[in-house]
C-alpha angles and dihedrals in degrees: 000000000000116000141165105242133186123205098179139021119264145089128330090286091075090075113103126186107231141167108241133167118275106251115259115240115246133186115294093017140096131210110232124203096220116231100166144000135180138217121244126182089251089060092057091044092053091047091051094048098248093119101040091149091071097035123111122233118275134297092049141167111219140208126076105206115083142166123188150110126293108249100176137005125219128224114287096022111122103157096070136046135186111289097028116137109232142171139187148125098272115147150351092109138077111327100010139066119238141237100265091099138071090258133028129194109220134185105242088227090068101052138064138189109284115252107262095226097056132080120235091257092050092048093049090059094058117060107073097038096040095045089050093049093045093052092046097048103036109020097039110022091027094209120184141180112311096021120127117227133182112215117189123217103022095190096048123103097255094031095055091049091047093054092054094045092048091050090048088055091053099252126144107244127212115182141179129229138168104217140036089245091058089044089061092048090052092052092049089052089056105259111161096207125023119197124196100214091198089062100038128043122222092255091050096051097043088051092048098044105027103026088248094302097109132224123303093211126035128176112196113195095169111058131189111064091000090062088060089050089051091055088049092051095048123106125231109291089007128153125238121189119191136184098193115051104141091120142082120264142173104247094195093107090056090054097042093049099034091237128180114223124194129184120207118202104171095192091067088075090054102046093042104067096202090061100048095098089064091064091046091052091051092047091051090054091048090051090053091052092050093045089053086063094237114186123182 
């Protein structure tokens, strides 16, 4: 099969089109005829060498998100059959080849039936960001109908998925953006209140929208200085969930407010085999939401 392969870390030029063997099906896995993939920041970071701890050994085929058609089913797999349309985040990292090839071998615990109302390209853009947002909002923060949540970076991959999932759950969504164009995107996604953080400081918007009390739930998809702003914006005994915490911070606000802080790193459930079913369960729930035809 044809595949984009890298044999060293670096920029986009490290990709090489090569003929490599089609992966052999093994128990618990399916062979997917790849129809679409998508690019996430983690993919570029792995390619560049920034995330070597989750990178597979060279030569490697990258990209985790995939949508395609089941070509062959391995022993023990009963949920899928040849011809099924599936999607998931199922490779491109330690222990598994990725989606930048004509075929991809995927652990059946990392894929789900593709939502019927999405194209292959649309489906391939969903798994990593939606699974991350789902875990953050429902498994960590445990938001429910009527809760108010601040979601940073409305137009980002994880942020835009989080807004829609939070609205589906019945929460009131506040979100931050940096431009009028992103403001419009946030409103179209269903955000109730859109804050341009370049025009309002944290103290200004928590005073305006929470009477200075802060937000009970905050989902920070940005990290670095914005994580400090998230701690500042949190209410007493609030919950902050982050996806980027590879940085140094003053934890005094967590102590002084009694905050709960969670970190979500979705790839942990991929590279640790005994946790893969958790991502599958989340993806199945996401598929159900999409199949219901939910619109914010």
